[in-house]
Residue, then its C-alpha position, 0 to 999 in steps of 0.5 A: m349601876d352597870m352590870d359586869s361579869e363580877r356583879i352577876e357572878q356575885q348575885l348568882r353565888a348569893a342565890f346559889p351558895q353551894a354552886e359552881v358559878n362562872v360568868s364571862s362577857d367580852d363587852n359587859v352587854h352579852f354574858t355567858a353564865k355557867v351554874v352547876d348546882a344540886g338544886f337544879d335536880g328535878l327541875n326542867r330547863v324553864a324552871r332552872h332559867r326562871r331561878v337564875h332570872d329571879a336571882i339576877g332581877p330587873a337588870l336582865g333586859r336592861e343592862i344585860h341584853a343577852l344571857t347565855l345559860s348553862l345550868r346543870t346538876p353536878e351529876e349532869q356536869a360529871a356526865m358531860a366531862r366523861d363524854 
């Protein structure tokens, strides 16, 4: 089954049920995902990416050829909005 933004977003919402999740793509090959979740608190960038990669599973690298991630805590997101 091909991946699309909606399917990736569903997988991320299942893995991060309290998160604000938004996934977009112009071609269903290159995706951008934004996840704002309190569970990222205390995790470095690599650990955050690993959690997202685990949530998406083996499609990453097969159907998904590029995934740009914006992974923030709610506090980090609020600070970005103030800037």
